[in-house]
PyMOL commands that place a pseudoatom at each C-alpha (Angstrom):
pseudoatom trace, name=CA, resn=MET, resi=1, chain=A, elem=C, hetatm=0, pos=[32.167, -23.243, -37.953]
pseudoatom trace, name=CA, resn=LYS, resi=2, chain=A, elem=C, hetatm=0, pos=[29.222, -24.703, -35.985]
pseudoatom trace, name=CA, resn=THR, resi=3, chain=A, elem=C, hetatm=0, pos=[31.373, -24.845, -32.853]
pseudoatom trace, name=CA, resn=PHE, resi=4, chain=A, elem=C, hetatm=0, pos=[32.356, -21.202, -33.281]
pseudoatom trace, name=CA, resn=ILE, resi=5, chain=A, elem=C, hetatm=0, pos=[28.713, -20.143, -33.672]
pseudoatom trace, name=CA, resn=LEU, resi=6, chain=A, elem=C, hetatm=0, pos=[27.678, -22.177, -30.617]
pseudoatom trace, name=CA, resn=ILE, resi=7, chain=A, elem=C, hetatm=0, pos=[30.466, -20.621, -28.530]
pseudoatom trace, name=CA, resn=LEU, resi=8, chain=A, elem=C, hetatm=0, pos=[29.465, -17.170, -29.776]
pseudoatom trace, name=CA, resn=LEU, resi=9, chain=A, elem=C, hetatm=0, pos=[25.816, -17.780, -28.873]
pseudoatom trace, name=CA, resn=LEU, resi=10, chain=A, elem=C, hetatm=0, pos=[26.744, -19.072, -25.416]
pseudoatom trace, name=CA, resn=THR, resi=11, chain=A, elem=C, hetatm=0, pos=[28.971, -16.036, -24.866]
pseudoatom trace, name=CA, resn=ILE, resi=12, chain=A, elem=C, hetatm=0, pos=[26.202, -13.666, -25.920]
pseudoatom trace, name=CA, resn=ASP, resi=13, chain=A, elem=C, hetatm=0, pos=[23.806, -15.537, -23.628]
pseudoatom trace, name=CA, resn=ILE, resi=14, chain=A, elem=C, hetatm=0, pos=[26.178, -15.084, -20.686]
pseudoatom trace, name=CA, resn=ILE, resi=15, chain=A, elem=C, hetatm=0, pos=[26.746, -11.414, -21.464]
pseudoatom trace, name=CA, resn=TYR, resi=16, chain=A, elem=C, hetatm=0, pos=[23.047, -10.581, -21.608]
pseudoatom trace, name=CA, resn=SER, resi=17, chain=A, elem=C, hetatm=0, pos=[21.699, -12.749, -18.806]
pseudoatom trace, name=CA, resn=ILE, resi=18, chain=A, elem=C, hetatm=0, pos=[20.531, -11.136, -15.601]
pseudoatom trace, name=CA, resn=THR, resi=19, chain=A, elem=C, hetatm=0, pos=[19.710, -12.738, -12.278]
pseudoatom trace, name=CA, resn=ILE, resi=20, chain=A, elem=C, hetatm=0, pos=[16.798, -11.634, -10.126]
pseudoatom trace, name=CA, resn=VAL, resi=21, chain=A, elem=C, hetatm=0, pos=[15.850, -12.815, -6.654]
pseudoatom trace, name=CA, resn=GLY, resi=22, chain=A, elem=C, hetatm=0, pos=[12.390, -12.862, -5.174]
pseudoatom trace, name=CA, resn=ARG, resi=23, chain=A, elem=C, hetatm=0, pos=[9.582, -14.795, -3.532]
pseudoatom trace, name=CA, resn=VAL, resi=24, chain=A, elem=C, hetatm=0, pos=[7.401, -17.069, -5.646]
pseudoatom trace, name=CA, resn=THR, resi=25, chain=A, elem=C, hetatm=0, pos=[3.888, -15.702, -5.167]
pseudoatom trace, name=CA, resn=ARG, resi=26, chain=A, elem=C, hetatm=0, pos=[2.080, -17.736, -7.800]
pseudoatom trace, name=CA, resn=VAL, resi=27, chain=A, elem=C, hetatm=0, pos=[2.473, -20.903, -9.821]
pseudoatom trace, name=CA, resn=LYS, resi=28, chain=A, elem=C, hetatm=0, pos=[0.495, -20.537, -13.045]
pseudoatom trace, name=CA, resn=ASP, resi=29, chain=A, elem=C, hetatm=0, pos=[1.348, -24.022, -14.292]
pseudoatom trace, name=CA, resn=GLY, resi=30, chain=A, elem=C, hetatm=0, pos=[4.200, -26.518, -14.102]
pseudoatom trace, name=CA, resn=ASP, resi=31, chain=A, elem=C, hetatm=0, pos=[6.640, -24.318, -15.982]
pseudoatom trace, name=CA, resn=THR, resi=32, chain=A, elem=C, hetatm=0, pos=[5.398, -20.773, -15.286]
pseudoatom trace, name=CA, resn=ILE, resi=33, chain=A, elem=C, hetatm=0, pos=[5.773, -18.935, -11.984]
pseudoatom trace, name=CA, resn=VAL, resi=34, chain=A, elem=C, hetatm=0, pos=[5.480, -15.359, -10.718]
pseudoatom trace, name=CA, resn=ILE, resi=35, chain=A, elem=C, hetatm=0, pos=[8.261, -13.860, -8.598]
pseudoatom trace, name=CA, resn=ASP, resi=36, chain=A, elem=C, hetatm=0, pos=[7.882, -10.776, -6.377]
pseudoatom trace, name=CA, resn=THR, resi=37, chain=A, elem=C, hetatm=0, pos=[11.217, -8.926, -6.343]
pseudoatom trace, name=CA, resn=LEU, resi=38, chain=A, elem=C, hetatm=0, pos=[9.812, -6.241, -3.985]
pseudoatom trace, name=CA, resn=THR, resi=39, chain=A, elem=C, hetatm=0, pos=[9.924, -3.744, -6.861]
pseudoatom trace, name=CA, resn=GLU, resi=40, chain=A, elem=C, hetatm=0, pos=[7.934, -5.710, -9.434]
pseudoatom trace, name=CA, resn=LEU, resi=41, chain=A, elem=C, hetatm=0, pos=[6.135, -8.949, -10.192]
pseudoatom trace, name=CA, resn=VAL, resi=42, chain=A, elem=C, hetatm=0, pos=[7.980, -10.943, -12.849]
pseudoatom trace, name=CA, resn=THR, resi=43, chain=A, elem=C, hetatm=0, pos=[6.382, -13.805, -14.750]
pseudoatom trace, name=CA, resn=ILE, resi=44, chain=A, elem=C, hetatm=0, pos=[8.967, -16.510, -15.388]
pseudoatom trace, name=CA, resn=ARG, resi=45, chain=A, elem=C, hetatm=0, pos=[8.707, -19.276, -17.984]
pseudoatom trace, name=CA, resn=LEU, resi=46, chain=A, elem=C, hetatm=0, pos=[11.168, -22.035, -17.116]
pseudoatom trace, name=CA, resn=ALA, resi=47, chain=A, elem=C, hetatm=0, pos=[13.973, -22.278, -19.659]
pseudoatom trace, name=CA, resn=GLU, resi=48, chain=A, elem=C, hetatm=0, pos=[14.996, -25.490, -21.411]
pseudoatom trace, name=CA, resn=ILE, resi=49, chain=A, elem=C, hetatm=0, pos=[12.081, -27.677, -20.269]
pseudoatom trace, name=CA, resn=ASP, resi=50, chain=A, elem=C, hetatm=0, pos=[8.379, -28.034, -21.027]
pseudoatom trace, name=CA, resn=THR, resi=51, chain=A, elem=C, hetatm=0, pos=[5.776, -29.485, -18.685]
pseudoatom trace, name=CA, resn=PRO, resi=52, chain=A, elem=C, hetatm=0, pos=[2.461, -30.983, -19.777]
pseudoatom trace, name=CA, resn=GLU, resi=53, chain=A, elem=C, hetatm=0, pos=[-0.366, -28.530, -20.433]
pseudoatom trace, name=CA, resn=SER, resi=54, chain=A, elem=C, hetatm=0, pos=[-2.987, -28.296, -17.686]
pseudoatom trace, name=CA, resn=LYS, resi=55, chain=A, elem=C, hetatm=0, pos=[-5.495, -30.447, -19.613]
pseudoatom trace, name=CA, resn=GLN, resi=56, chain=A, elem=C, hetatm=0, pos=[-2.882, -33.074, -20.444]
pseudoatom trace, name=CA, resn=SER, resi=57, chain=A, elem=C, hetatm=0, pos=[-2.134, -36.083, -18.334]
pseudoatom trace, name=CA, resn=TYR, resi=58, chain=A, elem=C, hetatm=0, pos=[0.303, -35.020, -15.579]
pseudoatom trace, name=CA, resn=GLY, resi=59, chain=A, elem=C, hetatm=0, pos=[-0.376, -31.320, -16.263]
pseudoatom trace, name=CA, resn=LEU, resi=60, chain=A, elem=C, hetatm=0, pos=[-1.942, -30.734, -12.858]
pseudoatom trace, name=CA, resn=ALA, resi=61, chain=A, elem=C, hetatm=0, pos=[0.634, -32.988, -11.195]
pseudoatom trace, name=CA, resn=ALA, resi=62, chain=A, elem=C, hetatm=0, pos=[3.442, -30.872, -12.683]
pseudoatom trace, name=CA, resn=THR, resi=63, chain=A, elem=C, hetatm=0, pos=[1.762, -27.718, -11.380]
pseudoatom trace, name=CA, resn=GLU, resi=64, chain=A, elem=C, hetatm=0, pos=[1.411, -29.234, -7.895]
pseudoatom trace, name=CA, resn=PHE, resi=65, chain=A, elem=C, hetatm=0, pos=[5.048, -30.362, -8.009]
pseudoatom trace, name=CA, resn=THR, resi=66, chain=A, elem=C, hetatm=0, pos=[6.195, -26.828, -8.840]
pseudoatom trace, name=CA, resn=LYS, resi=67, chain=A, elem=C, hetatm=0, pos=[4.018, -25.413, -6.036]
pseudoatom trace, name=CA, resn=ALA, resi=68, chain=A, elem=C, hetatm=0, pos=[5.491, -27.854, -3.521]
pseudoatom trace, name=CA, resn=PHE, resi=69, chain=A, elem=C, hetatm=0, pos=[9.016, -27.053, -4.720]
pseudoatom trace, name=CA, resn=CYS, resi=70, chain=A, elem=C, hetatm=0, pos=[8.938, -23.264, -4.541]
pseudoatom trace, name=CA, resn=LEU, resi=71, chain=A, elem=C, hetatm=0, pos=[5.623, -21.519, -3.772]
pseudoatom trace, name=CA, resn=GLY, resi=72, chain=A, elem=C, hetatm=0, pos=[6.221, -18.959, -1.024]
pseudoatom trace, name=CA, resn=LEU, resi=73, chain=A, elem=C, hetatm=0, pos=[9.988, -19.438, -1.122]
pseudoatom trace, name=CA, resn=ILE, resi=74, chain=A, elem=C, hetatm=0, pos=[12.814, -17.161, -2.216]
pseudoatom trace, name=CA, resn=VAL, resi=75, chain=A, elem=C, hetatm=0, pos=[14.325, -18.217, -5.544]
pseudoatom trace, name=CA, resn=SER, resi=76, chain=A, elem=C, hetatm=0, pos=[16.841, -16.850, -7.985]
pseudoatom trace, name=CA, resn=ALA, resi=77, chain=A, elem=C, hetatm=0, pos=[16.032, -16.655, -11.676]
pseudoatom trace, name=CA, resn=ASP, resi=78, chain=A, elem=C, hetatm=0, pos=[18.829, -16.415, -14.209]
pseudoatom trace, name=CA, resn=ILE, resi=79, chain=A, elem=C, hetatm=0, pos=[16.971, -14.695, -17.041]
pseudoatom trace, name=CA, resn=LYS, resi=80, chain=A, elem=C, hetatm=0, pos=[18.186, -15.613, -20.519]
pseudoatom trace, name=CA, resn=THR, resi=81, chain=A, elem=C, hetatm=0, pos=[15.645, -13.837, -22.725]
pseudoatom trace, name=CA, resn=THR, resi=82, chain=A, elem=C, hetatm=0, pos=[11.944, -13.024, -23.008]
pseudoatom trace, name=CA, resn=ASP, resi=83, chain=A, elem=C, hetatm=0, pos=[9.288, -14.793, -25.045]
pseudoatom trace, name=CA, resn=ARG, resi=84, chain=A, elem=C, hetatm=0, pos=[6.621, -13.401, -27.360]
pseudoatom trace, name=CA, resn=TYR, resi=85, chain=A, elem=C, hetatm=0, pos=[4.245, -13.102, -24.391]
pseudoatom trace, name=CA, resn=GLY, resi=86, chain=A, elem=C, hetatm=0, pos=[6.672, -10.890, -22.453]
pseudoatom trace, name=CA, resn=ARG, resi=87, chain=A, elem=C, hetatm=0, pos=[7.575, -13.599, -19.952]
pseudoatom trace, name=CA, resn=ALA, resi=88, chain=A, elem=C, hetatm=0, pos=[11.161, -13.854, -18.760]
pseudoatom trace, name=CA, resn=ILE, resi=89, chain=A, elem=C, hetatm=0, pos=[12.741, -17.162, -19.777]
pseudoatom trace, name=CA, resn=ALA, resi=90, chain=A, elem=C, hetatm=0, pos=[14.938, -18.284, -16.899]
pseudoatom trace, name=CA, resn=LEU, resi=91, chain=A, elem=C, hetatm=0, pos=[16.735, -21.020, -15.025]
pseudoatom trace, name=CA, resn=VAL, resi=92, chain=A, elem=C, hetatm=0, pos=[15.254, -21.095, -11.514]
pseudoatom trace, name=CA, resn=SER, resi=93, chain=A, elem=C, hetatm=0, pos=[16.817, -22.357, -8.299]
pseudoatom trace, name=CA, resn=LYS, resi=94, chain=A, elem=C, hetatm=0, pos=[16.135, -22.216, -4.579]
pseudoatom trace, name=CA, resn=ALA, resi=95, chain=A, elem=C, hetatm=0, pos=[18.530, -20.606, -2.102]
pseudoatom trace, name=CA, resn=ASN, resi=96, chain=A, elem=C, hetatm=0, pos=[20.075, -24.030, -1.444]
pseudoatom trace, name=CA, resn=GLY, resi=97, chain=A, elem=C, hetatm=0, pos=[21.026, -24.254, -5.129]
pseudoatom trace, name=CA, resn=LYS, resi=98, chain=A, elem=C, hetatm=0, pos=[18.427, -26.877, -6.089]
pseudoatom trace, name=CA, resn=SER, resi=99, chain=A, elem=C, hetatm=0, pos=[17.251, -26.348, -9.654]
pseudoatom trace, name=CA, resn=LEU, resi=100, chain=A, elem=C, hetatm=0, pos=[13.529, -26.392, -10.415]
pseudoatom trace, name=CA, resn=GLN, resi=101, chain=A, elem=C, hetatm=0, pos=[14.217, -27.588, -13.954]
pseudoatom trace, name=CA, resn=GLU, resi=102, chain=A, elem=C, hetatm=0, pos=[16.311, -30.512, -12.714]
pseudoatom trace, name=CA, resn=ALA, resi=103, chain=A, elem=C, hetatm=0, pos=[13.739, -31.445, -10.074]
pseudoatom trace, name=CA, resn=LEU, resi=104, chain=A, elem=C, hetatm=0, pos=[10.913, -31.524, -12.627]
pseudoatom trace, name=CA, resn=LEU, resi=105, chain=A, elem=C, hetatm=0, pos=[12.955, -33.659, -15.026]
pseudoatom trace, name=CA, resn=LYS, resi=106, chain=A, elem=C, hetatm=0, pos=[14.045, -36.088, -12.289]
pseudoatom trace, name=CA, resn=ALA, resi=107, chain=A, elem=C, hetatm=0, pos=[10.445, -36.542, -11.141]
pseudoatom trace, name=CA, resn=GLY, resi=108, chain=A, elem=C, hetatm=0, pos=[9.241, -37.233, -14.680]
pseudoatom trace, name=CA, resn=MET, resi=109, chain=A, elem=C, hetatm=0, pos=[7.120, -34.082, -14.725]
pseudoatom trace, name=CA, resn=ALA, resi=110, chain=A, elem=C, hetatm=0, pos=[8.768, -32.421, -17.734]
pseudoatom trace, name=CA, resn=TRP, resi=111, chain=A, elem=C, hetatm=0, pos=[10.411, -32.912, -21.088]
pseudoatom trace, name=CA, resn=HIS, resi=112, chain=A, elem=C, hetatm=0, pos=[13.839, -31.566, -21.917]
pseudoatom trace, name=CA, resn=TYR, resi=113, chain=A, elem=C, hetatm=0, pos=[12.944, -28.955, -24.554]
pseudoatom trace, name=CA, resn=LYS, resi=114, chain=A, elem=C, hetatm=0, pos=[15.701, -29.889, -26.999]
pseudoatom trace, name=CA, resn=GLN, resi=115, chain=A, elem=C, hetatm=0, pos=[14.493, -27.407, -29.591]
pseudoatom trace, name=CA, resn=TYR, resi=116, chain=A, elem=C, hetatm=0, pos=[15.669, -24.640, -27.241]
pseudoatom trace, name=CA, resn=SER, resi=117, chain=A, elem=C, hetatm=0, pos=[18.371, -26.385, -25.215]
pseudoatom trace, name=CA, resn=TYR, resi=118, chain=A, elem=C, hetatm=0, pos=[21.586, -28.292, -25.792]
pseudoatom trace, name=CA, resn=ASN, resi=119, chain=A, elem=C, hetatm=0, pos=[21.959, -29.210, -22.118]
pseudoatom trace, name=CA, resn=THR, resi=120, chain=A, elem=C, hetatm=0, pos=[23.117, -32.832, -22.181]
pseudoatom trace, name=CA, resn=TYR, resi=121, chain=A, elem=C, hetatm=0, pos=[22.586, -33.182, -18.425]
pseudoatom trace, name=CA, resn=TYR, resi=122, chain=A, elem=C, hetatm=0, pos=[18.877, -32.412, -18.878]
pseudoatom trace, name=CA, resn=SER, resi=123, chain=A, elem=C, hetatm=0, pos=[18.713, -35.065, -21.603]
pseudoatom trace, name=CA, resn=ILE, resi=124, chain=A, elem=C, hetatm=0, pos=[20.260, -37.591, -19.224]
pseudoatom trace, name=CA, resn=LEU, resi=125, chain=A, elem=C, hetatm=0, pos=[17.816, -36.679, -16.437]
pseudoatom trace, name=CA, resn=GLN, resi=126, chain=A, elem=C, hetatm=0, pos=[14.904, -37.221, -18.821]
pseudoatom trace, name=CA, resn=GLN, resi=127, chain=A, elem=C, hetatm=0, pos=[16.313, -40.554, -20.012]
pseudoatom trace, name=CA, resn=VAL, resi=128, chain=A, elem=C, hetatm=0, pos=[16.726, -41.790, -16.430]
pseudoatom trace, name=CA, resn=ALA, resi=129, chain=A, elem=C, hetatm=0, pos=[13.178, -40.733, -15.481]
pseudoatom trace, name=CA, resn=CYS, resi=130, chain=A, elem=C, hetatm=0, pos=[11.880, -42.471, -18.599]
pseudoatom trace, name=CA, resn=LYS, resi=131, chain=A, elem=C, hetatm=0, pos=[13.851, -45.647, -17.886]
pseudoatom trace, name=CA, resn=GLU, resi=132, chain=A, elem=C, hetatm=0, pos=[12.522, -45.671, -14.308]
pseudoatom trace, name=CA, resn=SER, resi=133, chain=A, elem=C, hetatm=0, pos=[8.934, -44.961, -15.491]
pseudoatom trace, name=CA, resn=LYS, resi=134, chain=A, elem=C, hetatm=0, pos=[8.636, -41.886, -13.295]
pseudoatom trace, name=CA, resn=GLY, resi=135, chain=A, elem=C, hetatm=0, pos=[5.720, -39.487, -13.614]
pseudoatom trace, name=CA, resn=LEU, resi=136, chain=A, elem=C, hetatm=0, pos=[4.501, -39.012, -17.168]
pseudoatom trace, name=CA, resn=TRP, resi=137, chain=A, elem=C, hetatm=0, pos=[6.943, -41.679, -18.329]
pseudoatom trace, name=CA, resn=SER, resi=138, chain=A, elem=C, hetatm=0, pos=[4.748, -44.288, -16.629]
pseudoatom trace, name=CA, resn=GLU, resi=139, chain=A, elem=C, hetatm=0, pos=[2.316, -43.867, -19.525]
pseudoatom trace, name=CA, resn=ASP, resi=140, chain=A, elem=C, hetatm=0, pos=[2.578, -45.876, -22.736]
pseudoatom trace, name=CA, resn=ASN, resi=141, chain=A, elem=C, hetatm=0, pos=[2.768, -42.969, -25.170]
pseudoatom trace, name=CA, resn=PRO, resi=142, chain=A, elem=C, hetatm=0, pos=[3.096, -39.592, -23.441]
pseudoatom trace, name=CA, resn=VAL, resi=143, chain=A, elem=C, hetatm=0, pos=[2.459, -36.668, -25.792]
pseudoatom trace, name=CA, resn=ALA, resi=144, chain=A, elem=C, hetatm=0, pos=[4.974, -33.845, -25.627]
pseudoatom trace, name=CA, resn=PRO, resi=145, chain=A, elem=C, hetatm=0, pos=[3.360, -30.489, -24.759]
pseudoatom trace, name=CA, resn=TRP, resi=146, chain=A, elem=C, hetatm=0, pos=[4.562, -28.839, -27.975]
pseudoatom trace, name=CA, resn=GLN, resi=147, chain=A, elem=C, hetatm=0, pos=[2.905, -31.623, -29.963]
pseudoatom trace, name=CA, resn=TYR, resi=148, chain=A, elem=C, hetatm=0, pos=[-0.264, -31.313, -27.868]
pseudoatom trace, name=CA, resn=ARG, resi=149, chain=A, elem=C, hetatm=0, pos=[-0.371, -27.544, -28.534]
pseudoatom trace, name=CA, resn=LYS, resi=150, chain=A, elem=C, hetatm=0, pos=[0.208, -28.118, -32.253]
pseudoatom trace, name=CA, resn=ASN, resi=151, chain=A, elem=C, hetatm=0, pos=[-2.611, -30.704, -32.379]
pseudoatom trace, name=CA, resn=LYS, resi=152, chain=A, elem=C, hetatm=0, pos=[-5.017, -28.269, -30.640]
pseudoatom trace, name=CA, resn=ARG, resi=153, chain=A, elem=C, hetatm=0, pos=[-4.524, -25.603, -33.360]
for i in range(1, 153): cmd.bond("trace and resi %d" % i, "trace and resi %d" % (i + 1))
show_as sticks, trace
zoom trace
């Protein structure tokens, strides 16, 4: 039954996803960008990952990483849904096919957001970055952004 529900959810996700293309005009933080599609500005929250908050260790580094990866470049965003703030939740990649989510995970600048993702490849990328002490994984006890946000409330 669980398998059927998962397949159904994945099918619905595929049916309702939409891809937009545009230039990244702003990087708000490590996992939020703004894309100009020539008809509108779309705020994108990266799907399936979470980067440290700006005031957390590696928060600014994650933002700088995202800027270096895509600011001013044309990207495609495969929009899956929207969040409660009206941001599009999307998988983002450059024209050469390189995924922003994968790049952030490989560099140790993000957590795989397992609460919202079953992507085993992202889990592996995080494990490798952790094993190699990359980025935030070089710290003794990095605090996940969702825990940091919860602690701030």
